[in-house]
N, C-alpha and C positions, 0 to 999 in steps of 0.2 A: 283577668286573673289578678288577684291581689296577694302579695306575699309579705309575711313580716318575720323577721328574724329577732326572736327574743327568748330569754330562759331566765336567770336569777332576778332580773329586775321586775319580772312579773310571771311567777311560776304557774299561775291559773290562767294565763292568757288564753288558752284553749277554751276554757269555760265562759269567758267573757266575750271574747272575739266574735264579730259578725260571721254568719255562716258563709259568707262569700269571701273570707280572709283564710288563707293557709298559713299555719304557724309553722315556722321552721327554727330549728335550734340555733343558738348563738352563731353568727356567720364569721367564716374565716376567709382567707384570699381565695377567689374562685366561686365562692357561693352566690354572690350577686351575679356574676356571669351565667351561673347555671339558671339562676331564676329567670333571667332574661331569654336564655335558650328554650326554658320551659313555658314561654309566653306571658310572663308577668307584665302587666300594664301598669301597676302601682306597686312600689317596693317601700316596705318600712324597716328601717335599721333601728334596733333599740340595743340589744347586746351582740357583742363581738368578741372572738377569742384574741389573745394577744400574747400569750406567755408560751404555750407549747404548740402553737401553730402560727402562721403567718396572719397578721390582721388584715381586715378588709382594705384593698388598695384603693386609693382615691381614683385611679384611672377607670376601675369598674364602674365607680358610680358616675362618673363623668361620661362614660360610654352610655350608660342608661339614659342619663340626661339627654345625650346627643340623639338618642333615638326616641325622644320626647315621651319618655316614660317618668311619671312623677314619682320623686323619690323625697321621702320624709326620713327624718332622724330625730331622735330624743333619748333622754335619760342617761345613757351610758356611752358606749362606742358611738351610737347614733348622733348624740349630741356633739361629740368631738367633730365627727366628719361633716356633720350638717353646718357647723361654724366654719370648718375649712372650706366647704365646697358651696356655700351660700351664693357667692358670686355667680356661679354657674347654674344656679337654679335650684339646688336642693333645698328642702324647706324645713327648717327646724321647728320644734314644738317643745313648749315647757320651759320652765324656770332654769334648768342646768343649761340648756342651749343658751338661753338669753344671757346666762352668765359668762359663758366662753365667748359669746359674740361681742359682748360689751368690753371684754377684757378683765372682769371681775374675777374671772378663773383663767389660768394658763396651764395649769399642771394636768397632764392626762390622768395622773395617779389619784385625782380627787374623785373620780368614779370607780376606781378599781376596788376589786374586792375578791377574795377566795371563796369558793363554794363547792358543794358536793354534786354527785353526778344527777342527771336529768331523771333516771329512774326513782330517785329519792325526792324530786321535786326541786333540785338545785338548792338545797339547804345552805344558807350563808355561814360562812367559818371566820368572816371578819366583817367590819361595818365600813363601808365606802365613807369617805370624808363628807361628801356632800350630805349623806343622811345624819351624820354626827353633828355638823354644824347647824343644820336645820333644827335638829332636836334641841341643841344647845341654845339656840336663838329664841326658840319657844319657852325653854325654862325661864331664860332672862327675861322675855316679855311679860310673861305671867308672874314675875317678881318671885318665883318659888325658890330661887337662890339669889344671893346677892351679887353685884356685878363683878366683883373681884373673884369669887369662886367661878362664875360663869367664864371669866378670861382665862383662869387657869385651866380649865376643861378645854375651852377652845385651843389654847396654845398646846395641850397636850394631845389633843387630837391631830393636829396639824403636824407635830413632831414624830409621830408614830410612823414607821414603814406600814404600807397598806395591809400586808400580811399579819402584822401584829395588833391591828388596829380593832381592839373590842372594848366593851366598857370596863372590864377589870384593868386592862392596861391603861386606859385612859384615866381611870381613876387614881391608880397607882402612880402614874406619872404627875398628876395634879397634886398628889398628896391628900387625897379624899378618901374617906371610907366608903368603899363600894356598897355595903348594906344599907347605910344611911342615904345613898344615892338611888337605889332600886325603886322606891315607889315614885320619886320624881321622874324618872326615866319611864316608866311605864305609863305615867299619865301623859307625858309629853313627846313620846316617840313620833318622829315625824319620817316617814319613807318617802323621800323626795323623788327617788328613781321609780318607785311604783306609780306615784302621782303623775309624773311626766310620761311614763310608759302607757298609763291608760289613756292619757290625753291623746297620745299618738294613735291609738287603736280607734278612737273616736274621730280623730281627723282623718282616717284612712277612708271614712265613708263620706266625707266631704268632697266638694269640688276644688281641686287646686290645678293651677296652670304653671307649669315649669317655664322657665324664661325662654323666649324665643331663639332657637338655634342659630339664627342669623347673628345675634349678638356676639357669638364667640364660635371658634372651630375647634372641633375635636382632634387632637394630635394624635394618630395612631403610631406611636414609636416602633422601633423595630423590636424591642422586647415584648411590646404588647401585641403585636402581629404573630409574632413567634409562638406566644402562649395562646392566643385566642382566636386569631383569625386565619 
């Protein structure tokens, strides 16, 4: 049984996932443990809740790995947890994971965004910094704006609180007219989270081998035992 937790990073995951993958909503604390109890042999973590619910606990992921369950992460909360749990065998997928793993990114908020309910297809209400930066980089690479304007956009995107980050606020903060920017944005939009999430779905169908449990020992702390064992 394969389980993937995904939402706003790839709203149409149900349509493109292999038939042997069960798609579940963004994970919060306890959801990975439930997947294990349900018989999951492979778990993919893409999206996770973090503001109105407790986020996925590292101990859950380590427990899964200790049971020789393959665990992959990408795009959003999954990329964060994969970088943190890589020494214990969690497998990271995609550019965003690689950035966290290398230290090019350190802030959890780089992948954060606000979004609407699942019933509406998780409509984005803000833009995650990883997507804004990838889009601005493409604009610069194609020479559609000069380097000075691209630098202003990049600085503006990074300065905004994640809930306020949209192209209008980015443009206003950078001192650029949004209407003149729209054609360039439409041409160069990069959804890096979607790209990495799609790569994880593809990786779920490949053979991966978690690190041998003999390399490390899972520590079932008193709190973990009280909650789950």
